[in-house]
C-alpha positions in Angstrom: -5.6 -142.5 72.1 -3.0 -144.3 69.8 0.2 -142.6 68.7 -1.3 -143.7 65.0 -4.3 -141.7 65.6 -2.6 -138.6 66.6 -0.6 -138.5 63.3 -1.4 -135.6 61.2 -3.5 -136.8 57.3 -0.2 -136.1 54.7 -1.3 -133.1 52.8 -1.9 -133.8 49.0 1.6 -133.8 47.2 1.0 -131.6 43.7 4.6 -132.6 42.6 5.3 -134.4 39.6 9.4 -135.5 39.0 11.1 -134.0 36.3 12.0 -136.4 32.9 15.4 -137.7 33.3 18.5 -136.1 31.5 21.8 -137.3 30.8 23.6 -138.1 33.8 26.5 -136.0 34.7 29.6 -137.2 34.1 33.7 -136.5 35.3 36.7 -136.9 33.7 39.9 -135.5 34.0 40.9 -132.8 31.8 43.7 -133.1 29.3 46.7 -132.0 30.6 46.9 -129.0 28.0 43.2 -127.6 29.5 42.5 -126.1 32.3 42.0 -128.8 35.6 38.9 -126.6 36.8 36.0 -125.1 35.8 36.8 -122.0 38.2 40.0 -121.7 36.6 38.6 -122.1 32.9 36.2 -120.0 34.1 38.4 -117.4 35.2 40.4 -117.8 31.8 37.6 -116.9 29.9 36.4 -113.9 32.2 39.9 -112.8 31.3 40.2 -113.3 27.7 36.5 -111.3 27.6 38.6 -108.5 29.1 40.9 -108.6 27.2 39.0 -108.6 23.9 37.2 -105.6 24.8 40.0 -103.6 25.7 42.5 -104.1 22.8 39.3 -104.9 20.2 40.6 -106.5 17.4 38.9 -107.2 14.4 37.8 -110.7 12.6 39.3 -112.6 10.8 42.4 -111.7 12.7 45.8 -113.4 11.0 47.5 -116.3 12.6 50.4 -114.6 13.9 48.3 -112.0 15.4 46.4 -113.9 17.2 49.6 -116.0 18.4 50.7 -112.9 19.9 47.2 -112.1 21.7 47.6 -115.8 23.6 51.0 -115.3 24.2 50.3 -112.0 25.5 47.7 -112.9 27.7 48.9 -116.0 29.1 51.7 -113.7 30.2 49.3 -111.4 31.9 47.5 -113.7 33.6 50.3 -115.8 35.0 48.7 -119.8 33.7 50.5 -122.4 32.7 52.1 -121.6 29.0 50.8 -125.1 28.1 47.1 -123.6 28.0 48.1 -121.0 25.1 46.4 -123.2 22.5 43.4 -123.6 25.1 43.0 -119.3 25.6 43.8 -118.8 21.6 41.0 -120.7 21.1 38.8 -118.7 23.3 40.2 -115.6 21.9 38.8 -116.3 18.5 35.9 -117.0 20.1 35.5 -113.7 21.8 36.4 -112.2 18.4 33.7 -113.6 16.5 30.9 -113.6 19.5 29.1 -110.9 18.4 29.0 -111.7 14.8 27.6 -115.0 16.1 24.7 -113.1 18.2 23.8 -111.1 15.0 23.0 -114.2 12.5 19.4 -115.7 12.6 19.4 -119.3 14.7 18.1 -120.8 11.3 21.4 -119.5 9.2 23.8 -121.7 11.9 25.4 -124.8 12.1 25.7 -126.8 15.3 28.7 -129.1 15.0 29.1 -132.1 17.7 31.5 -134.9 17.8 30.3 -138.0 18.0 32.6 -139.1 21.5 30.2 -137.3 23.5 27.9 -140.0 23.4 28.5 -143.0 26.3 30.0 -145.1 23.2 29.5 -148.4 25.5 25.7 -148.0 25.8 25.0 -145.5 22.6 23.0 -147.6 20.3 22.7 -144.9 17.1 23.5 -145.7 14.0 25.6 -144.0 11.3 25.0 -142.7 7.6 27.0 -140.4 5.1 26.5 -137.4 6.9 27.8 -138.8 11.1 25.7 -139.7 14.1 21.7 -140.2 13.8 21.1 -139.6 17.8 18.8 -142.3 18.8 17.2 -139.9 21.9 18.4 -142.5 24.4 18.8 -139.6 27.2 22.2 -141.1 28.1 24.4 -138.3 26.7 24.2 -134.5 26.2 23.8 -135.2 22.7 20.6 -135.6 22.6 19.3 -132.6 24.9 21.9 -130.1 22.9 20.5 -131.4 19.6 17.1 -131.1 20.7 17.2 -127.5 21.6 19.6 -126.5 18.8 17.2 -127.8 16.2 14.2 -125.9 17.8 15.5 -122.7 17.6 16.4 -123.3 14.0 19.7 -124.8 13.8 20.7 -127.5 11.5 23.2 -129.9 13.4 25.7 -132.3 12.6 26.7 -135.0 14.9 29.9 -135.8 12.9 33.7 -134.7 12.6 35.7 -133.5 9.2 36.4 -130.7 7.8 34.8 -131.9 4.4 31.6 -131.6 5.9 31.8 -128.1 6.8 33.6 -126.9 4.1 30.8 -128.7 2.0 28.0 -126.8 3.8 29.3 -123.3 3.8 29.6 -123.4 0.0 26.1 -124.0 0.0 25.5 -120.3 1.4 22.8 -121.9 4.0 25.5 -121.7 7.0 26.7 -118.4 8.4 27.6 -119.1 11.5 29.1 -122.1 13.5 28.7 -123.8 17.1 31.3 -126.6 17.4 32.8 -128.6 20.2 36.0 -130.3 19.3 39.2 -131.6 21.1 42.1 -129.2 20.3 43.5 -131.5 17.5 40.3 -131.6 15.5 40.2 -127.3 15.8 43.4 -127.7 13.6 41.8 -129.3 10.9 38.3 -127.9 11.0 38.5 -124.4 11.3 40.7 -123.3 8.8 37.7 -123.1 6.5 35.7 -120.7 8.8 38.7 -118.3 9.0 39.9 -118.7 5.1 35.4 -118.1 4.2 35.0 -114.9 7.5 32.2 -117.1 9.0 31.8 -116.4 12.5 32.2 -119.0 14.6 33.1 -120.6 18.3 34.2 -123.6 19.2 34.0 -124.5 23.1 37.0 -127.2 23.6 36.3 -130.9 24.9 38.1 -131.4 28.2 39.8 -134.5 26.5 41.0 -135.8 22.9 41.3 -139.4 23.4 38.1 -139.9 21.2 36.0 -141.7 23.6 33.2 -140.3 26.2 34.7 -137.0 26.3 32.9 -134.2 28.0 32.5 -130.4 27.8 31.7 -127.3 29.6 28.4 -127.9 28.4 27.1 -124.4 30.4 29.3 -123.1 27.5 27.4 -124.8 24.9 24.0 -123.2 26.1 25.3 -120.1 26.4 26.6 -120.3 22.4 23.7 -121.7 21.3 21.2 -119.4 22.8 23.3 -116.2 21.9 21.1 -113.6 19.8 21.7 -109.8 19.4 17.9 -109.6 21.0 19.1 -110.1 24.2 20.6 -107.0 25.4 22.4 -108.4 28.5 24.5 -111.2 26.8 27.7 -108.9 27.6 26.8 -108.3 31.3 29.4 -109.6 33.5 27.4 -111.5 36.4 30.4 -111.7 38.5 30.6 -107.8 38.5 26.9 -107.6 38.9 27.0 -109.8 42.0 30.1 -108.2 43.6 28.3 -104.5 43.6 25.3 -106.1 45.1 27.2 -107.8 48.0 29.0 -104.1 48.3 25.6 -102.9 49.6 25.8 -105.2 52.8 28.9 -103.6 54.2 27.9 -101.2 57.7 28.7 -98.2 55.7 26.6 -98.6 52.5 23.6 -99.8 54.2 23.7 -96.6 56.4 24.1 -95.0 53.2 21.3 -96.3 52.0 18.7 -97.3 54.6 19.9 -94.5 57.3 21.9 -95.1 60.7 21.1 -98.2 63.1 19.1 -96.8 66.1 19.6 -98.3 69.4 21.2 -101.5 70.1 18.4 -103.6 68.8 19.5 -102.2 65.2 22.5 -102.5 65.4 22.4 -106.5 66.4 19.9 -106.4 63.2 22.2 -104.8 60.6 25.4 -106.6 62.1 23.4 -109.6 60.9 22.7 -108.5 57.7 26.6 -107.7 56.9 27.8 -111.4 58.0 28.4 -114.0 55.5 26.4 -115.5 52.9 25.9 -116.3 49.3 23.4 -112.9 48.4 21.9 -115.1 45.3 18.0 -113.5 46.5 19.1 -109.5 46.0 21.4 -110.4 43.2 18.2 -112.7 41.4 16.1 -109.2 42.3 18.5 -106.9 40.4 19.7 -108.9 37.9 15.7 -109.5 36.8 15.6 -105.8 36.6 18.6 -105.3 34.5 17.2 -107.7 32.1 13.9 -105.7 32.0 15.1 -102.0 32.3 18.2 -102.6 29.9 21.9 -103.0 30.5 22.8 -99.1 29.8 19.7 -98.4 32.8 21.2 -96.3 35.7 20.6 -98.2 39.4 18.5 -96.6 41.5 18.8 -96.9 45.1 15.6 -97.4 45.5 16.1 -100.6 43.3 19.1 -101.1 46.2 16.9 -100.7 49.3 14.3 -103.2 47.1 17.2 -105.5 47.1 18.4 -104.9 50.5 14.6 -105.9 51.7 14.7 -108.8 50.1 17.5 -110.1 51.8 16.1 -108.8 55.1 13.2 -111.7 54.7 16.0 -114.1 54.0 18.0 -113.2 56.9 14.7 -113.1 59.3 14.0 -116.7 58.0 17.4 -118.0 58.8 17.0 -116.2 62.7 14.0 -118.1 63.2 15.3 -121.4 61.5 18.1 -122.0 63.4 16.0 -121.2 67.2 13.1 -123.9 65.4 15.7 -126.1 64.1 18.1 -126.0 67.5 21.2 -124.9 65.1 24.0 -123.7 66.9 26.3 -122.1 64.8 25.6 -120.4 60.9 28.4 -118.9 58.6 31.0 -120.8 60.9 30.0 -118.5 63.9 27.3 -118.6 66.8 23.7 -118.5 65.4 22.2 -115.2 66.7 20.1 -117.0 69.6 23.2 -118.7 70.8 24.9 -115.5 70.6 22.4 -112.9 72.3 19.6 -115.6 73.3 16.1 -116.4 71.6 13.9 -113.6 73.1 16.4 -111.0 71.4 17.0 -113.5 68.4 13.2 -113.7 67.8 12.5 -109.8 67.9 15.9 -109.1 65.5 13.9 -110.9 63.2 10.6 -109.5 63.8 12.5 -106.0 63.1 14.3 -107.6 59.9 11.0 -108.6 58.3 9.4 -104.7 59.4 12.4 -103.5 57.5 11.5 -105.2 54.4 8.1 -104.1 54.4 9.9 -100.7 55.0 12.0 -100.4 52.6 9.4 -101.8 49.5 6.6 -99.4 51.5 9.0 -96.4 50.4 10.3 -96.9 46.9 9.6 -94.0 44.6 7.4 -96.1 42.1 4.3 -95.9 41.0 1.2 -97.0 44.2 0.4 -100.1 42.0 4.2 -101.2 41.8 4.2 -100.6 45.6 1.4 -102.4 46.2 2.5 -105.2 44.0 6.2 -105.6 45.2 4.0 -105.8 49.3 2.2 -108.5 48.2 4.5 -111.1 46.4 6.0 -110.4 49.4 3.4 -111.7 51.7 2.7 -114.1 49.6 6.3 -115.4 49.7 6.6 -115.3 53.5 3.4 -116.7 54.0 4.5 -120.2 51.9 8.0 -119.7 53.5 5.6 -120.3 56.8 3.6 -123.1 55.6 6.8 -125.4 54.2 8.7 -124.8 57.5 5.4 -125.2 59.5 5.0 -128.8 57.4 9.1 -129.9 58.9 7.8 -128.3 62.1 5.0 -130.8 62.5 6.7 -133.6 61.5 9.3 -132.9 63.8 6.7 -132.9 66.6 6.1 -136.5 65.8 8.6 -137.4 62.7 7.2 -140.2 60.8 8.7 -141.5 57.2 9.0 -139.0 54.9 8.8 -139.9 50.8 11.1 -138.7 48.5 8.4 -136.2 47.2 7.3 -135.5 50.5 10.5 -134.0 51.1 10.9 -132.0 47.8 7.0 -130.6 48.5 9.0 -129.0 51.4 11.6 -127.8 50.1 9.0 -126.2 47.3 7.6 -124.0 50.0 10.6 -123.8 52.0 13.4 -122.3 49.8 11.3 -121.4 46.0 9.4 -119.0 47.5 12.3 -116.6 48.5 13.4 -117.2 44.8 10.5 -115.8 43.3 9.6 -113.2 45.5 13.3 -111.9 44.6 12.6 -112.1 41.1 9.3 -111.0 41.3 10.4 -107.8 43.1 12.7 -106.9 40.5 10.6 -107.3 37.8 7.8 -105.4 39.1 10.1 -102.5 39.8 11.0 -102.1 36.0 7.3 -102.4 35.2 6.9 -105.1 33.4 6.0 -108.2 36.0 2.0 -107.8 35.8 2.1 -109.4 32.4 1.0 -112.9 33.0 3.7 -114.2 31.0 6.2 -112.7 33.2 4.9 -114.0 35.8 4.2 -117.8 34.9 7.3 -118.2 33.5 8.7 -116.3 37.0 6.8 -119.5 39.1 8.1 -122.0 37.2 11.7 -121.0 36.8 11.6 -120.1 41.1 10.3 -123.1 41.9 12.2 -125.8 39.9 15.5 -123.3 41.2 14.5 -123.8 44.6 14.2 -127.7 44.8 17.1 -128.0 42.7 19.2 -125.3 45.5 18.4 -127.1 48.3 19.3 -130.5 46.4 22.5 -129.0 46.3 22.5 -128.3 50.0 21.8 -132.0 50.9 24.4 -132.8 48.7 26.7 -130.5 49.9 25.7 -131.4 53.7 28.2 -134.5 53.0 31.0 -134.2 55.0 30.1 -131.5 57.1 30.5 -131.1 61.0 27.8 -132.2 63.4 27.0 -128.4 63.5 25.7 -128.2 59.9 25.1 -131.7 59.2 21.3 -133.1 58.5 22.3 -136.2 60.2 23.2 -134.4 63.8 20.5 -132.6 63.8 17.9 -135.1 62.3 16.4 -133.1 59.9 14.6 -134.6 56.9 16.9 -134.8 53.7 16.0 -135.9 50.4 19.2 -137.9 51.4 17.5 -140.1 53.8 14.2 -140.7 52.1 16.1 -141.8 49.0 18.0 -143.9 50.8 14.9 -145.5 52.8 12.9 -146.2 50.2 16.1 -148.2 48.4 17.1 -150.1 51.9 16.1 -153.3 52.8 16.5 -155.6 55.9 19.3 -154.1 58.8 19.8 -151.1 56.1 15.8 -150.6 56.3 16.1 -150.5 60.4 18.9 -148.1 60.3 17.2 -145.5 57.7 14.0 -146.1 59.8 15.9 -145.2 62.8 17.0 -142.2 61.7 13.4 -141.0 60.5 11.9 -141.4 64.1 15.1 -139.7 65.8 16.1 -142.8 67.5 19.6 -143.7 65.8 22.9 -143.9 67.2 25.1 -144.6 63.6 27.6 -142.1 63.7 27.5 -139.5 60.3 30.2 -141.2 58.2 28.3 -144.6 58.9 25.3 -143.2 57.4 26.8 -141.3 54.5 28.6 -144.4 53.5 25.0 -146.3 53.6 24.1 -143.6 51.6 26.6 -144.1 49.2 26.0 -147.3 49.3 22.2 -147.3 48.5 22.5 -145.5 45.6 21.1 -142.4 46.9 23.9 -139.5 46.3 23.7 -140.4 42.5 19.6 -140.5 42.8 19.8 -136.9 44.2 22.6 -135.9 41.9 20.2 -137.2 38.7 17.6 -135.3 40.5 19.4 -132.1 40.7 20.3 -132.6 36.8 16.6 -133.1 36.3 15.4 -130.0 38.1 17.9 -127.7 37.0 16.8 -128.9 33.4 13.4 -127.3 34.4 14.3 -124.3 35.0 15.7 -124.2 31.7 12.9 -125.3 29.9 10.5 -123.1 32.3 12.6 -120.3 29.9 10.6 -121.6 26.8 7.9 -119.9 26.3 9.8 -116.5 27.8 9.6 -114.0 24.7 11.3 -111.3 26.0 15.1 -112.2 25.4 17.1 -110.2 27.1 15.1 -111.9 30.4 15.0 -114.9 29.0 18.7 -115.2 28.4 19.7 -113.5 31.6 17.9 -116.2 33.6 19.6 -119.0 31.5 22.9 -117.5 32.8 22.3 -117.0 36.0 21.2 -120.6 36.7 24.9 -121.9 35.9 26.3 -118.9 37.8 24.4 -120.0 40.8 25.5 -123.8 40.2 28.9 -123.5 39.0 29.8 -120.6 41.6 30.3 -123.1 45.2 32.1 -126.6 44.3 30.3 -129.1 46.1 32.4 -131.0 48.3 32.7 -133.8 50.6 30.5 -136.4 48.5 32.3 -138.5 47.7 35.9 -138.4 49.2 37.1 -141.4 46.5 36.4 -139.0 43.8 38.2 -136.2 45.5 41.0 -138.3 46.1 41.9 -139.1 42.3 41.1 -135.8 41.2 44.4 -134.7 43.8 46.0 -137.7 42.0 45.3 -136.0 38.6 46.0 -132.9 39.1 49.3 -134.0 41.0 50.1 -135.9 38.3 49.5 -133.0 35.6 51.8 -130.5 37.2 54.8 -133.4 36.9 54.0 -133.5 33.4 53.7 -129.4 32.9 57.3 -129.3 34.2 58.4 -132.4 31.7 56.3 -131.6 29.0 58.3 -128.5 26.2 56.5 -125.6 25.6 53.4 -125.8 22.1 52.9 -123.8 19.9 49.8 -121.6 19.5 47.1 -123.2 17.1 48.5 -122.9 13.7 44.9 -123.0 12.2 42.3 -122.2 15.5 
């Protein structure tokens, strides 16, 4: 019998690609702006803690705002050149709650025209500013469409005269603005004088061409509403709390002591490193639906631990099936204890997960629904892993859609189980609207998460590399679809597991064929699809929290290794900025924030 006749028929793919979104752009921030999103986010959290502690009432006199900025800069030890930036963030936080109380239809979104890609932008101007042509090449289109859908008035223009005239009409009661620090000096005095609630997300550059901004911050402010009871929730603190439940001491307190060597190994595996996004998602969904002041019940903690039990069991089985030797920088469980022991630990963790769900003191209907959700997720995950294992027996070329379908089946179910367990525990998930949204959100989130892992895999060691492990990846599928001649021979050999090309050569091939850029584009599309899936969700707390969770997941860990050229440039840029800092005189705090 021929090899072709032995091949399994390819199941139909119901997946379709999301519409394109504006491609992400990276430019080094100006020297008076913190250089990384991690640093900027840390300063934002410090600002929010500071304002919560001192509770200044807006509008704050300019001299007093300067004192607050100076005090916070000294408290957190950041560079003095960032004081203007800190002052803007403090002013934003002072107005945040007032902004939340203003209906969307009484707000203005003010964007600068320099956010566009100037060399390609087809949009004309009139007396009010840019008339976006919806070409999709920059973020202006998406921000404008979403803001107008909510009810905002939107202007793509600069100039304090326009802002002042709109304020004087009495139709605008709050402003969300994007601008460079220098323009803020001219535009926002009018808001201060009129005591108009307003926040301004600073541009990362001030050269008035192809500028960039922290888009997640803009989205958060656009959607900020008093109806969202979770808007003040610190996701970082919540995640740290969830992570604390996985110490040996906490696990013993919550689910009882380990009995025997098998349980001891299983508990030790549960405590090992990991991002713990799945138990975090379960708790986040519950928090959004139960309310920010509800006390976390121990049974919810056990349900979250159950979700992690299912996930850690799947990792054990995956490592055995894929032949991986390391995870979390240590030996995999089967390398450390042998395959029979590892298989048994995985089975024990699945049983432990169901035991913890079944023991929750909630209604019988809730328990039954959670057990069913977990079983359905386990079934779908096994289908996705099974599709990859069947492929591995007779490896052949997979299309991008086929790889994405495997991602959907392998990764999305675990996210959906986590979210639905949290919603069911809160007694809300039985609503069709919530269930359908969580399914669509999880599917897009799971695919985006796996694409991010594919990109993060570049530059990694042989133990963790998809190339070394000869696993199907979206990068390989994309590269093969674009390859010709000699390049096609290399990608075909990679698919058939007969390649002798080294990891570095293959990664360079991915870059040369544009596979990295294509996968980055798909990552942004699926992140946007996750956001769009929330549109029909009527619960503002769940909607707002899930939107922020997305930003937390994808901004929490920097993707490294995919483009060493840019990494080198970034390091040079940071070094140059540090040199400039030493030569730059201390700036004044914004006199007119």
